[in-house]
C-alpha positions, 0 to 999 in steps of 0.5 A: 525494489530498494532505491537508490544510492548516491550517484557518481559523476565524472570529473567536472574540473575541465568541463562546462557541462554535466549530467544528472541521473535519477531512478523512478518507477514506470509501468507500460502495458502492465510491465514494471520498469525501473526508469533512469532519467538523465538531465543535462546541465548547461547544455542543449540536450539535443546535442548529446548522445547516450549509452546505457550499461548496467553491471551486477554487484561484482562489476561484471557487465550485464548489458549495454545499449547502442548509442541513442538520442533518448535521455530515458532508459527503461530497465527490467532487472533480470534477477534479484541483486544489486545493479549499477546503472551508468549513463554515458553522455557524449557531446558533438565535440566528443566530450563525455560525462557519466552518472551512475546509480545503484539499484537494489532489487529484492525480488524479480518475481511478480506477485501471482494471485493464489488459486481460489480456495476449495469449496470445502476450505474453512470459512473465516469471515461470514457476512450474512444479510448485513445492513448498517443504518445511521440516523442523521439529525434533520436540523442543526443545533447551535448548542447542546442546550438546544439539542437537549431542549428539542430532545426533551420536547420530542421535537428532535427529528432524524433522517435515515441513511442506509450505508449498507443494505443486505450484504452477504459474502463469505471469505475462506482461509488463505484468501486475498479478498478485495472490496471495491466501489466509489467513494461513500459506497460503504466499503470502510463501514463493512470493514469496521463491522468485520473488525468489530468496530461497529455493530451491524444494525441488521444481519450478523458477521462472524470472524474466526480467529485473530484480526489485525486491522489497518483501518484508520491511519493513526488509530491506536497511536498516541501522538504525544508518545514516542514511536517506541512507546507507541509500538508497545501501545499499539501492540497491546491493543492488537493483543500482543504481550509485552514480552512478544513486543520486546522480542520483535521490537527490532524486527518492527523497526527494521521493517519500518525502516525508521531506525533513528527515529524511535525517540521522536514523538509521533506527532512529528511523523509524516503520514507515510512514516505512521503507515510504515510503523502501523503496517510493521506492528500489524504483520510482525505476527501472523494474524488470522485476518489482516484488514487493510483500508487504503493504508498502503496508498500513503507511503512511498512506492518502494515501501508499498512494494515491500508491503505487497511482498509481505502480504504475498508472504502471509497469503502464500506461506502462512495461510493468512486471510487478507481483506483489502479496500483500495481505490487502486484497481491495479493493487486489487487486481495485483493482490486479490483472488476474489472481489466484492463490488459494493456500490451505494450500499448495495452489493453489485457484484461478487466473483473472481478478480478479473471479472469484477474489476473489469465490470467496475472499470467499465463503470468508471468510463 
């Protein structure tokens, strides 16, 4: 969904009160609504009655509620399109005011997880008995001099931290695969091994085809360069030729919805704007594997929905394999068809999304 255009209010020249309206998102029992909140100004809200109506783009009335006391209207769009939602408030003395908001709905279809790949589907990612061990210095040193003295005198001691402990799984082509677990359980470390950023201490990881990683927000960008320059820089790091970036430059900017900001240095971008441009670059072509680590959590919910639709398109139409790490179980349940639960470096469970997520949520309780 894309929201919202400026509201239109009634004539306030002879009125001592008025109403304002704002659209937000709401979810009740797994059903998504567009929520219209009405705020009266200079009048007691209990003295108002409300009627809500919505019209399509040609002005045809699609629906109207009975008179009610509730200043909140939950709207489920019947189809994709443009709607004008109008709240009409009436006071005890019969005086009225209204506020209208335009809502553009790009798709009314929910994302349905694809069926599990066949057993004979080609394996794109094979993680075989992978362990990752980090050595952490057991002492603190105040300077490099102290560190090198301890190292040369063989007094430097380390303690071992096992971030991953014998993890194995396979991901098929065209599968949306999720990784869940509490903080510090090794999910992001696993993604970095798959992306080739880290080498596993033990075991092996094989990936077939090209990878578009969205692991660290801002990775592959230079904060001093403009957004336009960073598109070329990040695209080159992902293996795109300059001619390809030039051909798809407008598509990247349009998807990121950052027209007018291309000449601004990236250091002036918010984290959400960086996420927009990073996702747009990574998905302008169809990679064999798209790796996403919490990148979708920093943008506004409208752009998150747009990214989810793009992931849906990649999985369903282009047979792209998606690997997703998120603390949002709702997002994992929404996008993934299989999930691996890693807890404190060990694989706790691997299987269909509903089974694994239910088990994980029972741990949270």
